[in-house]
C-alpha positions as CSV (number, residue, x, y, z in Angstrom):
1,M,0.0,0.1,0.0
2,E,1.4,3.4,-1.0
3,L,1.3,6.2,1.6
4,V,1.9,9.5,2.0
5,Y,3.3,10.9,5.5
6,H,3.0,14.6,6.5
7,I,3.0,16.8,9.6
8,K,0.0,17.9,11.2
9,R,-1.4,19.3,14.4
10,C,-4.3,17.4,16.2
11,N,-6.5,18.1,19.3
12,Y,-4.9,20.3,22.3
13,D,-1.7,21.7,19.9
14,K,-0.1,18.2,20.3
15,K,2.3,17.0,16.8
16,T,1.3,14.0,15.0
17,N,2.3,11.7,12.7
18,C,-0.3,11.3,10.6
19,F,-1.1,8.7,7.5
20,F,-2.8,8.7,3.7
21,D,-4.1,6.2,2.0
22,I,-3.4,6.7,-1.3
23,S,-4.2,3.8,-3.3
24,K,-7.7,4.8,-4.2
25,Y,-6.0,7.6,-6.2
26,I,-3.4,5.1,-7.9
27,N,-6.8,2.8,-8.7
28,D,-9.0,5.6,-9.8
29,F,-6.2,7.2,-11.7
30,N,-4.5,4.5,-13.0
31,L,-1.2,6.2,-12.1
32,D,1.0,2.8,-12.1
33,K,0.6,3.0,-15.8
34,L,2.4,6.6,-15.8
35,F,6.0,7.3,-17.1
36,T,8.4,6.0,-15.1
37,V,12.5,5.4,-15.3
38,N,15.4,4.6,-12.9
39,H,15.0,5.5,-9.2
40,I,12.0,7.5,-9.7
41,T,8.2,5.4,-8.5
42,I,4.8,6.3,-9.0
43,S,5.2,8.6,-5.9
44,A,6.7,11.5,-6.9
45,Y,3.1,11.8,-8.6
46,F,1.4,12.4,-6.1
47,R,2.4,15.5,-5.5
48,L,-0.2,15.9,-7.8
49,F,-2.9,15.3,-5.2
50,V,-2.2,17.6,-2.9
51,G,-4.9,20.1,-3.3
52,K,-7.1,17.4,-2.5
53,I,-5.5,15.6,0.4
54,F,-4.9,18.6,2.3
55,S,-8.0,20.6,1.6
56,E,-8.1,21.3,4.8
57,Y,-5.6,23.7,4.9
58,K,-4.5,27.2,3.7
59,K,-0.7,27.0,3.1
60,I,1.4,23.3,3.1
61,L,5.2,23.1,2.4
62,Y,6.3,20.2,0.9
63,L,10.1,18.6,0.8
64,D,11.6,15.6,-0.6
65,C,12.9,12.9,1.4
66,D,16.5,13.2,-0.4
67,L,17.5,16.6,1.4
68,V,18.8,18.2,4.6
69,L,17.8,21.4,6.2
70,T,20.7,23.8,7.2
71,Q,18.2,26.5,8.8
72,D,14.5,26.3,10.7
73,I,12.2,25.5,8.1
74,A,10.3,28.1,9.8
75,K,11.5,31.1,7.4
76,L,10.4,29.5,4.6
77,F,7.5,28.6,5.8
78,S,7.4,32.3,7.0
79,I,7.6,33.5,3.3
80,N,5.0,35.9,1.8
81,I,4.4,34.2,-1.4
82,K,2.1,36.9,-2.2
83,D,-1.4,35.5,-4.7
84,Y,0.4,33.0,-6.8
85,P,-0.3,29.5,-5.9
86,I,3.0,27.4,-5.4
87,A,6.4,29.3,-4.8
88,A,9.2,27.3,-5.8
89,V,13.4,27.5,-6.6
90,P,14.5,27.4,-10.8
91,D,15.7,24.3,-11.6
92,T,19.7,25.4,-11.8
93,V,20.3,22.8,-14.9
94,I,17.2,23.0,-16.6
95,S,15.9,26.7,-16.5
96,N,19.6,27.6,-17.4
97,S,20.6,25.3,-20.2
98,L,17.4,25.7,-21.3
99,N,18.7,29.7,-21.8
100,V,22.5,28.9,-22.5
101,T,24.0,28.2,-26.4
102,G,26.5,25.8,-26.5
103,F,26.7,23.8,-23.9
104,N,25.1,20.0,-25.3
105,Q,22.6,22.4,-27.4
106,L,21.1,19.5,-29.3
107,T,19.4,17.7,-26.2
108,W,17.8,20.7,-24.7
109,N,16.6,22.4,-28.1
110,Y,14.5,18.8,-28.9
111,F,13.7,18.9,-24.7
112,K,12.6,22.4,-25.6
113,K,10.4,21.0,-28.9
114,Y,8.9,18.2,-26.6
115,M,7.9,20.7,-23.9
116,Q,6.2,23.3,-26.5
117,E,4.6,19.9,-28.7
118,N,3.4,17.3,-25.7
119,L,2.8,19.8,-22.8
120,G,2.4,22.7,-24.2
121,F,5.0,24.8,-22.2
122,V,6.8,27.4,-23.5
123,S,8.4,29.8,-21.8
124,Q,11.7,28.3,-21.1
125,K,13.3,30.9,-18.1
126,T,10.5,29.6,-15.3
127,Y,11.2,25.8,-15.4
128,F,11.6,25.2,-11.6
129,N,12.7,22.4,-9.5
130,S,9.5,20.6,-8.0
131,G,11.0,19.2,-4.6
132,V,10.4,22.2,-2.4
133,M,7.4,23.9,-2.6
134,I,5.5,26.6,-0.9
135,I,1.3,25.6,-1.7
136,D,-1.5,27.9,-1.7
137,I,-4.1,25.1,-1.2
138,D,-6.9,27.4,-2.2
139,K,-5.2,28.8,-6.0
140,F,-3.5,25.6,-6.4
141,N,-7.0,24.3,-6.4
142,E,-7.9,26.3,-9.1
143,I,-5.9,24.1,-11.8
144,E,-8.5,20.7,-12.2
145,L,-7.1,17.6,-10.8
146,D,-8.0,15.8,-14.8
147,Y,-6.0,18.3,-16.3
148,L,-3.1,17.6,-14.2
149,V,-3.6,13.8,-14.5
150,D,-3.9,14.4,-18.2
151,L,-0.9,16.3,-18.5
152,A,1.0,13.7,-16.9
153,K,-0.5,10.8,-19.0
154,R,0.7,13.2,-22.2
155,N,4.5,13.5,-20.1
156,N,5.8,10.6,-21.6
157,K,9.4,11.4,-21.6
158,F,11.4,13.5,-18.7
159,F,11.3,14.5,-15.3
160,H,8.1,13.0,-14.8
161,D,5.4,15.1,-12.4
162,Q,8.3,18.2,-12.3
163,N,7.2,18.2,-16.0
164,V,3.4,18.4,-14.9
165,L,3.3,21.4,-12.4
166,N,5.7,23.2,-14.6
167,A,3.3,23.1,-17.4
168,A,0.6,23.9,-15.3
169,F,1.8,26.5,-13.4
170,E,3.8,28.0,-16.2
171,N,5.2,31.6,-15.2
172,N,2.6,31.7,-12.4
173,Y,4.9,30.9,-8.8
174,Y,6.9,33.0,-7.2
175,Q,10.3,32.3,-7.5
176,L,12.2,31.3,-4.0
177,P,15.7,32.5,-3.6
178,A,18.4,29.8,-4.5
179,I,19.1,28.7,-0.9
180,W,16.4,27.3,-0.3
181,N,16.5,24.4,-2.8
182,F,20.1,24.1,-3.6
183,Q,20.8,21.0,-6.2
184,W,24.2,19.4,-5.0
185,N,25.1,17.7,-7.9
186,I,26.4,20.1,-10.4
187,K,29.7,20.4,-9.6
188,F,30.5,17.1,-10.2
189,H,28.5,15.8,-12.8
190,S,29.5,18.4,-14.9
191,T,32.3,18.3,-17.5
192,N,34.9,20.4,-17.1
193,G,33.6,22.9,-15.5
194,C,31.1,23.7,-17.9
195,Y,28.5,25.2,-15.0
196,K,30.3,27.7,-14.2
197,S,29.6,29.4,-17.9
198,M,26.0,27.9,-17.5
199,L,24.9,29.9,-13.9
200,P,24.4,33.1,-13.3
201,N,26.1,35.2,-10.2
202,D,24.3,34.5,-7.5
203,I,23.5,31.0,-7.9
204,L,27.4,30.5,-8.9
205,A,28.2,31.8,-5.7
206,L,26.9,29.2,-3.7
207,Y,29.1,26.6,-5.1
208,E,31.9,28.3,-5.0
209,D,32.1,30.7,-2.2
210,Y,32.8,28.7,1.1
211,D,31.3,31.1,3.5
212,I,27.8,30.0,2.1
213,T,25.9,26.8,3.2
214,P,22.3,26.4,1.6
215,A,19.5,26.4,3.2
216,I,18.6,23.3,2.3
217,I,20.9,21.2,0.5
218,H,18.6,18.9,-2.4
219,Y,20.7,15.9,-3.2
220,T,19.5,15.7,-6.3
221,S,20.0,13.0,-9.4
222,H,20.1,9.0,-9.0
223,E,24.1,9.8,-6.8
224,K,23.0,10.0,-3.3
225,P,25.1,11.0,-0.4
226,W,24.2,6.9,1.4
227,K,25.8,6.1,-1.9
228,N,29.1,7.9,-2.2
229,P,30.0,10.1,1.1
230,Y,32.7,11.6,-1.2
231,H,30.6,14.6,-3.0
232,T,30.7,18.2,-1.3
233,F,28.1,18.3,1.4
234,A,27.7,14.5,1.4
235,N,29.2,15.4,4.7
236,I,26.5,17.1,6.1
237,W,23.7,14.1,5.4
238,W,26.2,12.2,7.3
239,E,26.8,14.1,10.5
240,Y,22.7,13.9,10.6
241,A,22.7,9.7,9.8
242,R,25.1,9.6,13.1
243,K,22.2,10.5,15.2
244,T,20.0,8.0,14.1
245,P,19.7,4.6,15.1
246,F,20.4,3.3,11.5
247,Y,23.5,4.4,11.4
248,E,25.4,0.5,10.7
249,I,22.6,0.2,8.8
250,F,23.5,2.6,6.3
251,L,27.3,2.3,6.7
252,K,26.4,-2.1,5.4
253,D,24.8,-0.6,2.6
254,L,27.4,1.9,1.8
255,N,29.4,-1.3,2.1
256,C,27.3,-3.2,0.2
257,N,26.8,-0.3,-2.6
258,K,28.4,-1.4,-6.1
259,M,28.7,2.1,-7.3
260,V,31.3,3.0,-4.3
261,A,34.5,1.3,-6.1
262,P,36.9,-0.4,-3.1
263,V,39.9,1.6,-2.8
264,S,42.5,0.8,-0.5
265,A,44.1,3.2,3.1
266,S,46.5,4.6,0.8
267,D,44.3,5.8,-2.4
268,I,41.6,7.2,0.0
269,N,44.7,8.8,2.1
270,K,45.7,10.1,-1.1
271,S,42.8,11.7,-2.7
272,L,41.7,13.5,1.0
273,L,45.0,14.8,0.4
274,L,43.9,15.8,-2.8
275,Q,40.7,17.3,-1.8
276,I,42.3,19.1,0.8
277,L,45.3,20.5,-1.3
278,S,42.4,22.2,-3.8
279,Y,40.2,23.2,-1.6
280,K,42.8,25.4,0.0
281,K,43.6,26.9,-3.3
282,D,40.4,27.6,-4.2
283,K,39.9,29.0,-0.8
284,F,42.7,30.8,-1.0
285,R,42.1,32.1,-4.9
286,Y,38.7,33.1,-3.2
287,Y,39.5,35.2,-0.9
288,R,42.2,37.0,-2.7
289,Y,39.8,38.1,-5.6
290,K,37.4,39.0,-3.0
291,L,39.7,41.3,-1.4
292,L,40.9,42.7,-5.2
293,S,37.5,43.7,-5.9
294,K,37.8,46.2,-3.1
């Protein structure tokens, strides 16, 4: 049975963990027949039903399960999104790739054409990531559920429910600061540092400024910190993992994970040394430029 997890305040202002049985939606809308690929399951499409599931609320905060918060979540929830149905952060890779020439352009031109012809999505600069959203329930419900499901059925390639929500709320969402949805895979999936030419300066600073810790670190892509602890910001996830009863299980799964190739102690020490030297070099260069800029 598929379940959606959420927290709400019950009688006497006690916080309780509540579960919602979504099997009715799965059966009524044939969700198990919708497009899925790789590590994405039909649970991604449950976001399309938040307006119905949380109809008794005025405003909710949606968070993916593969992220870590470094600041008080109340700061995010208290943001005034004005008269918009949702608030989200532009997708760092997609929204910028669609507007940069020369980087894997054939692929992105195909994606543009696909979005326009299949989902009627025209505006390329406003593509957002659906992993962190503030949702005004009443305004969200102004979009018919049947329309959302129809878009999902039409979307037989790429990015699942995220494509659907972008098509439904095109040019109609409040843009949150990038610190509230930092997508961690940009650097290590970038070829020869091409992300530096893709991103505007304010977003690039999140990846280059050693003084900045994003408010939400979103472990996007199929590569996760529990599979590979060597990437930037993976250590923050492991700091929280150590505090849970499941820490030993995480270590066992990591040891069994074939995606992380076994390495010798000398290789690890060498790798760490190189990372430290590179970090110090980049940090020195950053502060040097910062001083010179003044």
